[in-house]
N, C-alpha and C positions, 0 to 999 in steps of 0.2 A: 197979140191976137190969140184968144183962147180957142182951143179946138177940143171937142169931145167926140171921140171916134169909137163906135161900137163895132163888134164883129162876132161872128159865130152862130148866127141864126140859121134856120133851114127847115127842112122837112124830115121828120122822124116818125117811125111807127110807135104806136102805144107801147109803153114799157121800155122804150129806148132812152138814150141820153144825149144831151147837147151841152156844150160849154160856151158861155158868152164871156166876152171881155170888153172892157171899156177903158180907153187910155185918154187921159187929159193932159194937155200941154198948154203952156202959156199962162198958167195960173200963178199969180204972184203971192198968194197966201197959203198957209198950211190948210190942207183939206181935212175938215172936221168929220164930215159924214159923206159916204158914197153909197149909192144903192140903185135898185132897179124897180121901176114901175112897169105895169103892163096894161094894155087896153085891148079888149076884145071887141069885135064889131057889135055896136048897139049897147055897149056897157061903159060904165065909168072907168076912168083910170084908177088902178088900185096899186098899193104898195106891195111888192113881192118880198123884197129883202133889203136890209140896209146894214151897213157896218160903220160903227162910230169909233173914232180914235179916242182911247182913254189914256190915263197916266202911264200904265204899264202894259196894257193889252188893249185889243180891240173888242168891241161889243157888237154882237150880231142880233138882229131882229128879223123875224120871219112872219109872213102871213100864215094863219093856221092851215090854209089849204096846201101849203108847200112844205110845212115842217116835216123833217125826216126824209125828204126827197131832194131838196135843194140845199146847196151850201154856198155861202158867200164868203169871199176872202178878198184881201187887198194887199198890194205891194206899194208901200208908201214911197219907196225910192223911185218907183216908176210911175207914180200917180195913176195906178191902174187898179180896177176892181174886176173881179171875176164872179161868175155865177155858174156853178156846176149843177146841172139839172138832171136828175136820175128818175127812173120810173115815170116817165112823162105820160100824161093823160090827155085825151082830146080837149078837155076843158082848160088845159094850159095854153092852147092856141091863142096867140095874141101878138101884138107888136110890143116888144120890150124896149123900154127907154131907160137909159142910164142917167143919173143925176149926180151932181157934185155940189156940196154945201160947204162953204168956207166960214160961214157965220159972219162974214164981213161984207161980202158982195151978194147980189141976187144969185140964186141957184143957176147952175149951168146944166143944160140938157143935151143929150145926144140926139141924133136924127131918128133913132128907132131901128130895130132889127126884127124881122118877122120870124116867129117860131110857129110852125105848123105841125101838129101831132095828128096823124091820120094813117089809117091802113089802106 
């Protein structure tokens, strides 16, 4: 049974930091790509950051709106992906979803974790 468990959301003031983590278990194949989407009220879900396993290193992609503020990383041994979010802005407020892509099976998704940036 596959489980994708997110943690680390919460309430933070503008300019503050939060760290999200997402741990996957029960996946039978190598994880090719892991990442985070977010969805704010009344808006479409958008890709925040993703990290892809390469031959010798991992490759990270970021939405333009978070470049220079967010950092994605992964621990392949633990099937875990992290998102360090710095200098948070009110427009970063959203539910953040983790996803797992093995390229073999349909993507797996976490349940979502709320991030609220407000003074």
